[in-house]
C-alpha positions as a Markdown table, in Angstrom:
| # | Residue | x | y | z |
|---|---|---|---|---|
| 1 | Unk | 0.0 | 0.0 | 0.0 |
| 2 | Unk | 1.3 | 3.5 | -0.8 |
| 3 | Unk | 1.9 | 6.1 | 1.8 |
| 4 | Unk | -1.2 | 8.1 | 0.9 |
| 5 | Unk | -3.3 | 4.9 | 1.1 |
| 6 | Unk | -4.7 | 5.5 | -2.4 |
| 7 | Unk | -3.1 | 2.6 | -4.1 |
| 8 | Unk | -2.6 | -1.1 | -3.4 |
| 9 | Unk | 0.3 | -3.1 | -4.9 |
| 10 | Unk | 0.6 | -6.9 | -5.4 |
| 11 | Unk | 4.2 | -8.0 | -4.6 |
| 12 | Unk | 5.4 | -11.3 | -6.0 |
| 13 | Unk | 8.3 | -12.4 | -3.7 |
| 14 | Unk | 10.6 | -15.1 | -4.9 |
| 15 | Unk | 13.5 | -16.7 | -3.0 |
| 16 | Unk | 16.7 | -16.8 | -5.0 |
| 17 | Unk | 17.6 | -20.1 | -3.4 |
| 18 | Unk | 14.3 | -21.7 | -4.3 |
| 19 | Unk | 14.6 | -20.3 | -7.9 |
| 20 | Unk | 18.0 | -21.9 | -8.2 |
| 21 | Unk | 16.8 | -25.2 | -6.8 |
| 22 | Unk | 13.8 | -25.3 | -9.2 |
| 23 | Unk | 15.7 | -23.9 | -12.1 |
| 24 | Unk | 13.3 | -20.9 | -12.4 |
| 25 | Unk | 15.7 | -18.0 | -12.9 |
| 26 | Unk | 15.1 | -17.9 | -16.6 |
| 27 | Unk | 11.3 | -17.9 | -16.1 |
| 28 | Unk | 11.4 | -15.1 | -13.6 |
| 29 | Unk | 13.8 | -13.0 | -15.8 |
| 30 | Unk | 11.5 | -13.6 | -18.8 |
| 31 | Unk | 8.4 | -12.5 | -16.8 |
| 32 | Unk | 10.2 | -9.4 | -15.6 |
| 33 | Unk | 11.5 | -8.4 | -19.0 |
| 34 | Unk | 8.1 | -9.0 | -20.7 |
| 35 | Unk | 6.2 | -7.0 | -18.0 |
| 36 | Unk | 8.8 | -4.2 | -18.1 |
| 37 | Unk | 8.0 | -3.4 | -21.8 |
| 38 | Unk | 4.3 | -4.0 | -21.6 |
| 39 | Unk | 2.3 | -0.8 | -21.4 |
| 40 | Unk | -1.1 | -2.1 | -22.4 |
| 41 | Unk | -4.3 | -1.5 | -20.4 |
| 42 | Unk | -5.1 | -5.3 | -20.6 |
| 43 | Unk | -1.8 | -6.5 | -19.2 |
| 44 | Unk | -0.9 | -6.4 | -15.6 |
| 45 | Unk | 1.4 | -3.4 | -14.9 |
| 46 | Unk | 4.8 | -3.9 | -13.3 |
| 47 | Unk | 5.8 | -0.9 | -11.3 |
| 48 | Unk | 9.2 | -2.1 | -9.9 |
| 49 | Unk | 11.5 | -5.0 | -9.9 |
| 50 | Unk | 13.8 | -5.2 | -6.9 |
| 51 | Unk | 16.2 | -7.6 | -5.3 |
| 52 | Unk | 18.0 | -8.2 | -2.1 |
| 53 | Unk | 20.8 | -10.8 | -1.5 |
| 54 | Unk | 18.1 | -13.5 | -1.0 |
| 55 | Unk | 15.0 | -12.5 | -2.8 |
| 56 | Unk | 13.5 | -10.9 | -6.0 |
| 57 | Unk | 10.4 | -8.8 | -5.8 |
| 58 | Unk | 8.0 | -7.9 | -8.6 |
| 59 | Unk | 5.8 | -5.0 | -7.5 |
| 60 | Unk | 2.7 | -5.0 | -9.7 |
| 61 | Unk | -0.8 | -3.5 | -9.8 |
| 62 | Unk | -3.2 | -5.2 | -7.4 |
| 63 | Unk | -6.4 | -6.5 | -9.1 |
| 64 | Unk | -9.3 | -7.0 | -6.7 |
| 65 | Unk | -11.5 | -9.1 | -9.0 |
| 66 | Unk | -9.6 | -12.4 | -8.8 |
| 67 | Unk | -9.0 | -14.5 | -11.8 |
| 68 | Unk | -11.2 | -15.5 | -14.8 |
| 69 | Unk | -11.1 | -19.2 | -13.7 |
| 70 | Unk | -12.8 | -18.3 | -10.4 |
| 71 | Unk | -15.4 | -16.1 | -12.2 |
| 72 | Unk | -16.2 | -18.9 | -14.6 |
| 73 | Unk | -16.6 | -21.4 | -11.7 |
| 74 | Unk | -19.1 | -19.1 | -10.0 |
| 75 | Unk | -21.0 | -17.8 | -13.0 |
| 76 | Unk | -20.8 | -20.8 | -15.4 |
| 77 | Unk | -20.9 | -19.6 | -19.0 |
| 78 | Unk | -21.0 | -15.9 | -19.6 |
| 79 | Unk | -23.6 | -14.1 | -21.6 |
| 80 | Unk | -22.6 | -13.6 | -25.2 |
| 81 | Unk | -22.2 | -9.8 | -24.9 |
| 82 | Unk | -20.0 | -10.2 | -21.8 |
| 83 | Unk | -17.9 | -13.0 | -23.4 |
| 84 | Unk | -17.5 | -10.8 | -26.5 |
| 85 | Unk | -16.1 | -7.9 | -24.5 |
| 86 | Unk | -13.7 | -10.3 | -22.7 |
| 87 | Unk | -12.6 | -11.8 | -26.0 |
| 88 | Unk | -11.8 | -8.4 | -27.4 |
| 89 | Unk | -9.8 | -7.4 | -24.3 |
| 90 | Unk | -7.7 | -10.6 | -24.5 |
| 91 | Unk | -7.2 | -10.1 | -28.3 |
| 92 | Unk | -6.0 | -6.5 | -27.8 |
| 93 | Unk | -3.6 | -7.7 | -25.1 |
| 94 | Unk | -2.2 | -10.5 | -27.3 |
| 95 | Unk | -1.9 | -8.2 | -30.3 |
| 96 | Unk | 0.0 | -5.8 | -28.2 |
| 97 | Unk | 2.4 | -8.5 | -26.9 |
| 98 | Unk | 2.9 | -9.9 | -30.4 |
| 99 | Unk | 3.7 | -6.4 | -31.8 |
| 100 | Unk | 6.3 | -6.1 | -29.1 |
| 101 | Unk | 7.9 | -9.5 | -29.8 |
| 102 | Unk | 6.3 | -11.4 | -26.9 |
| 103 | Unk | 4.5 | -14.7 | -27.3 |
| 104 | Unk | 2.5 | -15.4 | -24.1 |
| 105 | Unk | 2.4 | -19.3 | -24.4 |
| 106 | Unk | 0.3 | -19.9 | -21.2 |
| 107 | Unk | -3.1 | -18.4 | -22.0 |
| 108 | Unk | -5.7 | -19.8 | -19.7 |
| 109 | Unk | -8.4 | -18.4 | -17.3 |
| 110 | Unk | -6.0 | -18.7 | -14.3 |
| 111 | Unk | -3.6 | -16.2 | -15.9 |
| 112 | Unk | -6.2 | -13.6 | -16.6 |
| 113 | Unk | -7.1 | -11.3 | -13.7 |
| 114 | Unk | -10.0 | -8.9 | -13.3 |
| 115 | Unk | -9.7 | -5.3 | -12.2 |
| 116 | Unk | -12.1 | -3.3 | -10.1 |
| 117 | Unk | -14.2 | -2.2 | -13.1 |
| 118 | Unk | -14.5 | -5.8 | -14.4 |
| 119 | Unk | -11.9 | -5.5 | -17.2 |
| 120 | Unk | -9.4 | -8.3 | -17.9 |
| 121 | Unk | -5.6 | -8.2 | -17.6 |
| 122 | Unk | -3.2 | -10.9 | -18.7 |
| 123 | Unk | -0.6 | -12.0 | -16.2 |
| 124 | Unk | 2.0 | -14.7 | -15.7 |
| 125 | Unk | 4.3 | -14.0 | -18.6 |
| 126 | Unk | 7.0 | -16.4 | -17.2 |
| 127 | Unk | 6.5 | -19.0 | -20.0 |
| 128 | Unk | 6.6 | -16.3 | -22.7 |
| 129 | Unk | 9.0 | -16.3 | -25.6 |
| 130 | Unk | 10.7 | -13.0 | -26.1 |
| 131 | Unk | 11.5 | -12.9 | -29.8 |
| 132 | Unk | 14.1 | -10.2 | -29.4 |
| 133 | Unk | 16.2 | -12.6 | -27.2 |
| 134 | Unk | 16.3 | -15.5 | -29.7 |
| 135 | Unk | 14.8 | -16.5 | -33.1 |
| 136 | Unk | 11.1 | -17.6 | -33.0 |
| 137 | Unk | 10.6 | -21.4 | -33.2 |
| 138 | Unk | 7.4 | -23.2 | -34.3 |
| 139 | Unk | 7.1 | -24.6 | -30.8 |
| 140 | Unk | 6.9 | -21.0 | -29.4 |
| 141 | Unk | 3.4 | -20.5 | -30.9 |
| 142 | Unk | 2.0 | -24.0 | -30.4 |
| 143 | Unk | -0.2 | -24.8 | -27.5 |
| 144 | Unk | 1.0 | -26.1 | -24.1 |
| 145 | Unk | -0.4 | -29.7 | -24.1 |
| 146 | Unk | -1.4 | -29.6 | -20.4 |
| 147 | Unk | -3.8 | -26.7 | -20.9 |
| 148 | Unk | -5.2 | -27.0 | -24.4 |
| 149 | Unk | -8.3 | -28.6 | -25.8 |
| 150 | Unk | -8.1 | -32.1 | -27.3 |
| 151 | Unk | -8.4 | -31.2 | -31.0 |
| 152 | Unk | -5.7 | -28.6 | -30.6 |
| 153 | Unk | -3.4 | -31.1 | -29.0 |
| 154 | Unk | -4.0 | -33.6 | -31.8 |
| 155 | Unk | -3.6 | -31.1 | -34.7 |
| 156 | Unk | -0.9 | -28.9 | -33.0 |
| 157 | Unk | -2.4 | -25.7 | -34.4 |
| 158 | Unk | -1.9 | -22.3 | -32.7 |
| 159 | Unk | -5.3 | -22.0 | -31.0 |
| 160 | Unk | -5.1 | -21.0 | -27.4 |
| 161 | Unk | -7.3 | -18.0 | -28.0 |
| 162 | Unk | -9.9 | -20.3 | -29.7 |
| 163 | Unk | -9.8 | -22.7 | -26.8 |
| 164 | Unk | -10.1 | -19.8 | -24.2 |
| 165 | Unk | -13.0 | -18.3 | -26.1 |
| 166 | Unk | -14.9 | -21.6 | -26.0 |
| 167 | Unk | -14.4 | -21.7 | -22.3 |
| 168 | Unk | -15.8 | -18.2 | -21.9 |
| 169 | Unk | -18.9 | -19.0 | -23.8 |
| 170 | Unk | -19.5 | -22.7 | -22.9 |
| 171 | Unk | -17.5 | -23.3 | -19.6 |
| 172 | Unk | -15.6 | -26.1 | -21.3 |
| 173 | Unk | -12.7 | -26.5 | -23.7 |
| 174 | Unk | -13.7 | -27.8 | -27.1 |
| 175 | Unk | -13.5 | -31.6 | -27.5 |
| 176 | Unk | -13.4 | -33.8 | -30.5 |
| 177 | Unk | -16.6 | -35.6 | -31.3 |
| 178 | Unk | -16.8 | -38.6 | -33.6 |
């Protein structure tokens, strides 16, 4: 919380020792670098990145609405008009990231937070590919098998946004029917 009590911050605290044990240093660096260049209203804002001898701190905006996964669990499927607005907000965020050389790679309801006005913000850029750090590979834009719908796993097409849109509208990922 700031001194004037007008603003709350979310602080992600990571132990350097734990990061080293779990081989997470590259992921944390990637997340920090991606958030540092992201100035989109639909991406969580990083205010500061700090470190001590033992910890790294990412000071970000605090979002009071929880995540999209929790909202979908409570509400079930969204009304079409509501889902359409969310779809556009996510698409704008992804377009922004792509224009700035960032491929998110972990798009799922858990990684989409909701602000006090009900708008969405992408978060958790730790698995992102930063195309300015190395050449883009086909695997950078394909889905993560653990979180994608069955048809997209089988056909290996870039479709996380399609899968997420289906979840917004129908509370389930698309499945292959014979």
